[in-house]
NUVOSE-845577 format. One record per atom (N, C-alpha, C, O): residue in one letter; x, y, z. Coordinates in steps of 0.05 Angstrom, whole numbers, plus 5000, padded with zeros to 4 digits. Example, Ala and Ser with C-alpha at 12.3 -4.5 7.8 and 13.67 -1.06 7.14 Angstrom:
BEGIN
a526448865156/a524649105156/a526449345156/a528549345169/s525749555142/s527349795143/s525850015157/s526850235161/
This chain:
BEGIN
x501749765000/x500050005000/x501850255000/x503650275016/x501350434982/x502950684981/x501950875002/x499750855012/x503751075009/x503051275029/x500651445019/x498951525036/x500451494993/x498251654982/x495651514982/x493551634984/x495751244980/x493251094979/x491851065006/x489451025007/x493451075028/x492251025055/x490151225062/x487951145071/x490651495058/x488451685064/x485951645047/x483751675056/x486451575022/x484151525004/x482451295014/x480051305013/x483751075022/x482250845032/x480850905058/x478550815062/x482051055075/x480751135100/x478351305094/x476251275107/x478551485075/x476351655067/x474051495056/x471751545061/x474751295039/x472751115028/x471350955049/x468950925049/x472850855069/x471750705090/x469850875107/x467650785114/x470651125113/x468951305128/x466351365113/x464151385125/x466551385086/x464251435070/x462251205070/x459851245072/x463350955069/x461650725070/x460250695097/x457950635098/x461750755119/x460550745145/x458350945148/x456250885159/x458751185138/x456751395139/x454251315123/x452051355132/x454651185100/x452451095084/x450850875098/x448450865097/x452250695112/x450950485127/x449150595149/x446950505153/x450250795164/x448650925185/x446251065174/x444051065186/x446551195151/x444351335138/x442151135129/x439851215128/x442950895122/x441050695112/x439750535135/x437850375130/x440650575159/x439550415182/x436650475186/x435750695183/x435050265192/x432150305195/x431350435222/x429150535225/x433150435241/x432550555267/x434150815270/x436150855257/x433050995287/x434451255291/x437051215305/x437251065325/x439151335294/x441851325306/x442751615310/x442751775292/x443551675335/x444351945342/x447051935355/x447451795375/x448952085344/x451652105356/x451752345375/x450852565368/x452852295399/x452852505420/x455652545431/x457152355435/x456252795437/x458552855454/x457752785483/x455452745489/x459752765500/x459152685528/x457352895542/x455852815560/x457453145533/x455753345546/x452853345534/x451253515542/x452253165515/x449553145504/x449153305478/x446953305468/x451253425467/x450953575442/x450853375419/x452553185418/x448953415400/x448653225378/x450753275357/x451253495349/x452153055349/x454153065327/x453152925302/x454052985280/x451352735305/x450452575282/x447452525286/x446452465308/x445952535263/x443052505264/x442252375237/x442252515216/x441652125237/x441251985211/x438452025200/x436652135215/x437951955175/x435252005163/x432951875178/x430751985179/x433451635191/x431351505206/x430551675230/x428151685237/x432451825242/x431752005264/x430152245253/x428252335267/x430752335229/x429152555217/x426252465214/x424452615221/x425952225204/x423252115199/x421652065225/x419352135227/x423051945244/x421751875269/x420852115285/x418652135295/x422652315287/x422152535305/x421152785291/x420252975304/x421252795264/x420353025250/x422153265253/x421353495251/x424753215258/x426753425262/x428953385241/x430253185242/x429453585224/x431553545203/x434253555215/x434753665237/x436153435201/x438953405211/x440153675216/x441553705236/x439653865198/x441054125202/x440154275227/x441554455237/x437754205237/x436854325262/x437854175286/x438054285308/x438353915283/x439153745305/x442153765312/x442853785335/x443853755291/x446753745296/x447654015310/x446954225300/x449053985331/x450054215346/x448154295369/x448854485384/x445854165371/x443854235392/x443954035414/x444553795409/x443354115438/x443253935461/x440953735456/x438653815449/x441453475461/x439453275456/x436953315473/x434753265463/x437253415497/x434953455514/x433053675504/x430753675511/x434153855489/x432454075477/x430853965453/x428854075446/x431853755441/x430453635418/x428553415426/x426253405416/x429353245445/x427853015454/x427753015484/x429452895497/x425753145495/x425553155524/x424352895535/x422452795524/x425552785556/x424552545568/x422252605587/x422152825598/x420452405591/x418152445608/x418952415638/x421052295644/x417352535655/x417852505684/x417852205691/x416052055682/x419752125707/x419951845715/x421751685698/x422651465706/x422451775674/x424351645656/x427151765661/x427351995669/x429251615656/x431951725659/x432351955639/x431451935616/x433752165648/x434352385629/x436752315612/x438052115617/x437352485592/x439552425574/x442252425588/x444052265582/x442652605607/x445152605622/x445652345636/x447952245637/x443552225647/x443751965661/x444351745641/x446051575647/x442951745619/x443451535599/x446351535588/x447551325586/x447351785583/x450051805572/x452051725594/x454051585589/x451651825618/x453451765640/x453551465646/x455751345649/x451251325646/x451251045651/x452650895629/x454050695634/x452350985604/x453750855582/x456750885584/x458250695580/x457651125592/x460551175595/x461651025619/x463850915617/x460151005641/x461050855664/x461250555657/x463150425665/x459350455642/x459450175633/x461850125616/x463149915618/x462450315598/x464850295581/x467350285598/x469250145592/x467450445619/x469850445637/x470250175650/x472550095654/x467950045657/x468149785670/x468949565651/x469649345660/x468849615625/x469549415606/x467349205602/x467848995590/x464949255612/x462749065611/x460249185598/x458049145607/x460749345577/x458549485564/x456549295551/x457349125535/x454049315558/x451949165545/x449849355535/x449449575545/x448349265515/x446249435504/x443749405520/x442349195517/x443049595536/x440749585553/x438549775541/x439050015537/x436249655536/x434149805524/x432249925545/x431649785565/x431450165542/x429550305559/x427050375543/x427250485522/x424750305554/x422250395542/x421650665554/x421350695578/x421450875537/x421151145547/x419151305529/x418551225507/x418251525540/x416651715524/x418351965519/x419552075537/x418252055494/x419752285486/x417852505476/x416052455461/x418352745485/x416952985476/x418753135457/x420753255465/x418153115431/x419953225410/x419453525406/x417253625410/x421553665399/x421253955393/x419454005369/x418554225365/x419053795353/x417253815330/x414353805338/x412553855322/x413853735363/x411053715373/x410153425376/x408053375388/x411653235365/x410952955368/x411452855397/x413252955411/x409752675406/x410152535431/x410252235424/x408252125414/x412552105429/x412951835420/x413751645444/x415151725462/x412751405442/x413751185460/x415851035444/x415250935422/x418251005455/x420450895440/x422050705458/x421850715483/x423750535446/x425850385459/x428450525453/x429050585430/x430050565474/x432650715472/x434850545484/x434650445506/x437050525469/x439550415480/x441850605475/x441950715452/x443550655494/x445750845491/x448350695497/x448650585519/x450150695479/x452850585482/x454950795480/x454551005467/x457250755493/x459450945493/x461850825478/x462050585476/x463551005468/x466050905455/x468151125460/x467551355466/x470651035456/x472951215461/x474251275434/x474951095419/x474751535429/x476051615404/x477951845411/x477052045422/x480451815404/x482552025408/x482552115438/x482852355443/x482151925455/x482251985484/x479752105495/x479752185519/x477652135479/x475152265489/x472852065487/x472751895469/x470952085506/x468551915506/x466352045489/x465852285491/x465051875474/x462651955458/x460551745463/x461051525472/x458051815456/x455851625460/x454251605434/x454051805419/x453051375430/x451251335407/x448551235418/x448551035433/x446451365410/x443751285419/x442351145395/x442251255373/x441350905401/x439750755381/x436850765391/x436250685413/x435050855373/x432350905382/x430450785361/x430650835337/x428550625370/x426550515352/x423750575364/x423250535387/x422050665346/x419350725354/x417650485360/x418050275348/x415950505379/x414050295385/x411450355371/x410250565375/x410650175353/x408250225336/x405750235353/x405750145376/x403650345341/x401050355355/x400150075362/x398950025384/x400649875345/x399849605350/x401349495374/x400149375392/x404049535375/x405649435397/x404749565423/x404649435444/x404249825421/x403449975445/x400749865456/x400349825480/x398849805438/x396349695446/x396649415458/x395349355478/x398449255447/x398948985458/x400149005486/x399448855503/x401949195490/x403149235516/x401149315537/x401049225559/x399349495528/x397249585547/x395349365554/x394449345576/x394849185534/x393048955539/x394448765559/x393148665577/x397048725556/x398448545574/x398448665602/x398148515622/x398848925604/x398749055631/x395949025643/x395648985667/x393949065626/x391149035635/x390648755644/x389248715664/x391748555630/x391348275638/x392548225665/x391248085682/x394848335671/x396148295697/x394448415719/x394048285740/x393448655714/x391748785734/x389148625738/x388048605760/x388048525715/x385548375716/x385848115732/x384048045747/x388147985730/x388647745746/x388547805776/x387347665792/x389848035783/x389948115812/x387148155822/x386548095845/x385348265806/x382648335814/x380848095814/x379048065832/x381147915795/x379047705790/x379747435802/x377947265803/x382147375810/x382847105818/x381347005842/x381146765846/x380347185858/x378847105882/x375847105878/x374347055897/x374947165854/x372047165849/x371046885845/x372446715833/x368546825853/x367446555851/x366046505824/x364046375822/x367146625803/x366146585775/x368546555756/x370746635763/x368046425733/x370146385713/x370246625695/x368646655677/x372146805700/x372447055685/x374147005660/x375946845661/x373447135638/x374947095613/x374847345596/x373147525600/x376647355577/x376447535553/x376347355529/x377647145527/x374547425510/x374147265487/x374447435462/x373547665462/x375647325441/x375847465415/x375647265393/x376647035395/x374347345371/x374247185346/x375847325325/x375147555317/x377947205315/x379547315293/x378947145268/x379946925265/x377347265250/x376347105228/x374446895238/x372446955251/x375146645234/x373446425245/x374946285268/x374046065276/x377046405278/x378646275299/x378046415326/x378646645330/x376846255345/x376346375372/x378846365389/x380546185386/x379046555407/x381246545427/x380346675453/x378546835453/x381646595474/x381146705501/x383746825511/x385346685522/x384147085507/x386647215515/x387047215545/x389347235554/x384947185561/x385147195590/x383247005603/x380946965593/x384146875624/x382446705641/x383346725669/x385846715674/x381546735689/x382446755717/x382746475728/x382246275715/x383546455753/x384146195765/x381746025771/x382045785776/x379346145771/x376945985777/x376445765757/x375045575763/x377545795733/x377145585713/x378145315722/x377245105712/x379845305742/x380745055753/x378444895765/x378444645764/x376445035775/x374044895786/x372444765764/x370844585769/x372844845739/x371444725716/x373244515702/x372444405681/x375644465713/x377344265702/x379444365683/x380844195671/x379744625679/x381744735661/x383444935676/x382445085693/x386044945670/x387745155680/x387445405664/x386545385641/x388045635675/x387945875658/x389645855633/x388945955612/x391945725635/x393745685612/x392445525590/x392745575567/x390945315598/x389545145579/x387345305564/x386845265541/x386045485579/x383945645567/x385045835547/x384045865525/x387345965554/x388446175537/x389946065513/x390346205493/x390845815514/x392445705492/x390745525474/x391645455452/x388445435483/x386845245467/x383845295472/x382745185490/x382645465455/x379845535459/x378045295456/x375845285468/x378845095440/x377244855436/x376744705462/x374644575465/x378544735481/x378144595507/x375844715522/x374444575537/x375444975519/x373145105532/x370545005519/x368644925533/x370445005492/x367944915479/x367444615484/x365144525482/x369544465489/x369144175494/x367744125521/x366743905525/x367744325539/x366244295564/x363244295559/x361744165573/x362244435538/x359444465532/x358344205521/x359644085502/x356144105531/x355043855521/x354143885492/x353444095483/x354243665477/x353843665449/x351243785440/x351043925420/x349143735456/x346443835448/x346344145450/x344844265435/x347844265468/x347744555472/x349844715455/x349544955452/x351844575445/x354044715431/x353144875407/x354045105404/x351544765389/x350744935366/x349345195374/x349745395361/x347645175394/x346245415404/x348245625414/x347945865409/x350145535429/x352145715441/x353745845418/x354146085419/x354745685399/x356345795377/x354745995360/x355846195352/x352245935356/x350546125340/x350246385355/x350346605342/x349846375381/x349546625396/x352146785396/x352147035396/x354446645397/x356946785397/x357446925370/x358247155369/x356946785348/x357346905322/x355647145318/x356447335304/x353247145329/x351447375327/x352647625340/x352647835328/x353647595364/x354747825378/x357447905368/x358148145369/x359047715357/x361547785345/x361147975321/x362748155317/x359047925306/x358448085283/x357348365291/x357948565277/x355748375312/x354348615319/x355748785341/x355249025343/x357348645357/x358548785380/x356648815404/x357248965423/x354348675402/x352448685425/x353548535448/x355448375446/x352348575472/x353148415495/x352048135492/x350048085478/x353347945505/x352647665503/x351447555528/x352247625550/x349247395525/x347847265548/x346846995539/x345346985520/x347846785552/x347046515543/x347346315565/x349246315580/x345346145568/x345445915586/x346145665571/x345345635548/x347645485584/x348245235572/x349045035594/x349445115617/x349344785586/x350244575605/x353044495598/x353844465574/x354644455618/x357444355614/x357744095629/x356344045649/x359643935620/x360343685634/x363043715647/x365043775634/x363143675673/x365643705688/x367343445686/x366343245677/x369843455693/x371543225690/x370542975705/x371142755697/x369043015727/x368042785742/x365542675729/x364342485740/x364642785706/x362342685692/x359742825699/x357642775686/x359642985720/x357243125728/x356543355709/x358343465697/x353943415707/x352943635691/x352443875708/x351643855731/x352944115696/x352444355711/x351344565692/x352344605670/x349144695700/x348044925685/x349845165689/x350545235712/x350545305668/x352245545670/x350845775655/x349545735635/x351146005666/x350246255654/x352646415645/x354346475661/x352846475619/x355046625609/x354146905601/x352046935588/x355647105609/x355047385602/x357647525595/x359847465606/x357547715576/x359847875570/x359048135557/x356848165546/x360748335560/x360348595547/x362648635527/x364848535531/x362148785506/x364148815485/x365349095486/x364149295493/x367949105477/x369249365473/x370849335447/x371749115440/x371249555431/x372749535406/x375649445411/x376849535431/x376649285394/x379449195395/x381149375378/x380249455356/x383649435386/x385349605369/x385749515341/x386149675323/x385649245336/x386049145309/x383449105294/x383448995272/x381249205305/x378649175292/x377048965306/x378148795321/x374448965302/x372748775315/x372348845344/x372649075352/x371648645360/x371048685388/x372448485406/x373148265397/x372948555431/x373848365451/x371748365472/x370648575480/x371048125482/x368848095501/x369948025528/x371347825532/x369148185548/x369848135576/x367448015590/x365348135591/x367747775601/x365447655613/x366047445634/x368347425644/x364047275640/x364347075661/x362346855656/x360246885643/x362946625667/x361046395670/x360546355699/x362446365716/x358046315706/x357346245734/x355146045734/x353446035716/x355045875755/x352845685756/x350645785774/x348645645778/
C-alpha cells in the first residue's frame, strides 16, 4: 500500500460507514459526552420530524425531552460511559416517552452505548419507535396482569374472548377455571378445550349466539350445560360485554357462573 493510497482508503471506509448509518432502519444519534448532537441519521429525521441541520449542534434534551419518571439524557450517557469504563458494556434498552421539539410525543425503545476516540468519550443512541399495535398489545398485557389481581378470588370463571376470522381465542382467564377442570393456561392456549366442556346438544346454540354478537358487538347472554371432569352436569350462565379491539372487531369481557 502506498502512502498516498492510505488516506484515500480511510476516506472511502468512512464514506461507507456513513452510508450504512444513513440506511439504518432505526434512529441513530451521535452524541458528545455533554449531550450535544454530532450525528443524526435519516431515520431520526423521519421518526422525530426534526431535520438533521436543526439537530446537529443542539443539546439532545432540547430536541427530545424525556418524560417524568424516565431517565434523562445526562443519566443515559453517564451510565453508558461508566459501563464502558468497567469494560462490561451491554446494550440495555429502555422503554421511554419522548416529547419532541417538532411537537410529536412518542413511545420508544432507547439504548445508549459509549465509545472512546482520540482519548475522548462519545455516545451513540439507538432509538426505535413502538408502533401503535405494539403499544396496544403492551397495554393489553398490563391490563391482563391487573385483571388477574382483581379477579382471581371471584367465585366465577372470568374470561376475555375474541374471534379473529373464524378462529376463537381466550386472551385471558382467571384461576376459577380450575374448578371447571381447566387451568387458565389451557383456556388461553386452546379455545377448543373451553367449547369441549359444553355438552353436544347445547354447543350449536352457544356457537350461534356467539357468532351473532361477534358480528354486531352486542353484549352476550347465554345459558348452557357443561360436563365436568367427574362426569357431572352443571348449568352455566355466560355473560359478556364488548369493547372495540385496536386491530378491529371486538373483545368480550365476561364470566361463566352456575
